[in-house]
Phi, psi and omega in degrees: 000135182288138175231354183274183187267155176265165181302330177291345180273357182254143175232141179299133181100350175299143179231133182228108176278148173263174174295169171266158176210125172281123179278145191241163165312313176304309181310314190288314185295311178302314180295327174296317179289319185297319190274327186083013189262100176257037174305140189293336170305337182254335192240356191231096182306311190295320172306299183301335169310324184281352193256175178296341182280337179072355179198170179296144179241158172288153175295145179301324176294336175288315176308312183299313180299316178295322177300315180302318176295321185294316186291313175309314173311333177294327174083012182304321184239019181294122174080002179241332178290137176253348173163152176276121182268337179161178180201163162235147184216136181227135179264110180251001176193187181247155173245137183239153180298139182097349176287152176246125195233152173216170186243137167244129182247131180234123180287122170251353170197142176207120188204149172289149181265174176298340186259134179301137168099350181223153184221165184254129182240117174255136185217138168281131183234117187246115171272121190238131180273179187294350182259007179077014178265132180291119185248346171209150183198150181179196179234138167245141177235126187236148167271124187231147175300149166257167181301335191261005170302142182300323170308314185285322179291319175297315181300321177288325183291322181291336180276354181279000000 
């Protein structure tokens, strides 16, 4: 049963903050093993101390993956998302073990598509650390059901 929003429920400028999450050493170690990316910037504290970061940092993709989880926990598109269409992404800072991050989502476009039953949702996604600094940013584009999508109609009829 859909509990997320339909494309008609989003307006340009709407903002949706996520919960905060403290990134742990365990997150870094598990992602290193999962990805196979053993770059010393992520795995060697002595090496990392000699970089501008002065300590090990998370993989950029790990920050993005955590953001995806935080965004998903808001439930905005749970049961109404039809697919992820694409993204643009920039790394503007680093995330270190022990940092606490959250995401601010800002709707930049919400429109019905040319195909019936679906719409395009574009959101500015900002990962923000505990100091209020945006450390990763970009745009995520998702295909979302409209209220006249066959699944949405069937769901309303079943609820009667």
